[in-house]
N, C-alpha and C positions, 0 to 999 in steps of 0.2 A: 901403858896402855897407849900410846901417841903412836907406838911403834906397830900395833896391831890394829890399830885403828883405818888403815886403806883397807886391810880385809874384814874389816867389818861391815863399812860403810861399803863397799864392793858386793860384799853378801847379798847385804839388804839393796843394796842398785841391781843387781843380776836379780832376784828372787822378787821386787817388782816389777820390774823390764817383764820379764816373762809371765808375769802375769796379768800385765795391763799393758800389753806393746803400742804404738804409734805415739809414743812422748816425743815433742820434738829436740833433732840433734844436737847434740851439745847439753841438754839438761834433761836429764832422762829419768826424773821422777817429777818432772812441771806437771801440775793437778792433781797432786800426792799431797797428804795429811796426814802427816805423824805423829804422836804425842811416844816421847822419848820420857819414860819415867825414873826416876831415880837420874837425873843425864850428870851427877856431879860437874866438872868442870866445863862440860860442854862439847869436848871433840866429837861425841856421833853427833848428835846434833847440829851442830856447825859441818860438818862433811855431808848429811843428808842434804840442807838448807841449800849449801852450794851446786847440788846437785838439780835444783828446782824446787824442789820439797816443801812446802810450806808446815815447819815443825813447832811445835808446842812442847818445850822441854822444862820438864819440876823436879825438883829437888826440896827436902825439907832444910837442906844447910844453908843458912843463909850467905854463909860466905862463898861455897861452893858457886851458888847464885851470881855473887855481888862479880866473882872470876871470873864467869861464863861470859858475863854481861859487858864486860871490860871488853873483851876478844870482841864478842858482838861490835861491839859500837866500834872498835879500832879498825874490823876490817870490814864494816859500812855491809853488813849481814842485815837487809830489812825482813825480808822472810820466814824469820826464826825469833820466838814469844819466851824466856826465861820465869816463869814464873817460882816464886818462894813458899812452899804450900804440898803440908803433908796427903799423902795420897788420899788418905780420908775425905778429904775436903776440895777434894779435884772437882768431882761430878759439878756439884756450886757453880765453880769458878767457871770450868768450860761452857757451862752454857751462856754467863753472860760474855761470853766471847766474844 
């Protein structure tokens, strides 16, 4: 997954940049809000947040969310929120954010 992450992040970046041009240089996803459902260890969510997006990433695995949150803290990424939640409960939680 790590080796594919550059491709996945690049694909989303390019798609959103074409759809919503005029982002500041260096942060092509600035001002975009992204929901990553089934984020696992968070490598895609992390990459998108580093490009400026405000990312909420969810997974039903408490263990994976814990790993992802530790990485987020270690890297000091502030525009990334991890939630340990079932997708069925997601709507209620997102409206509280």
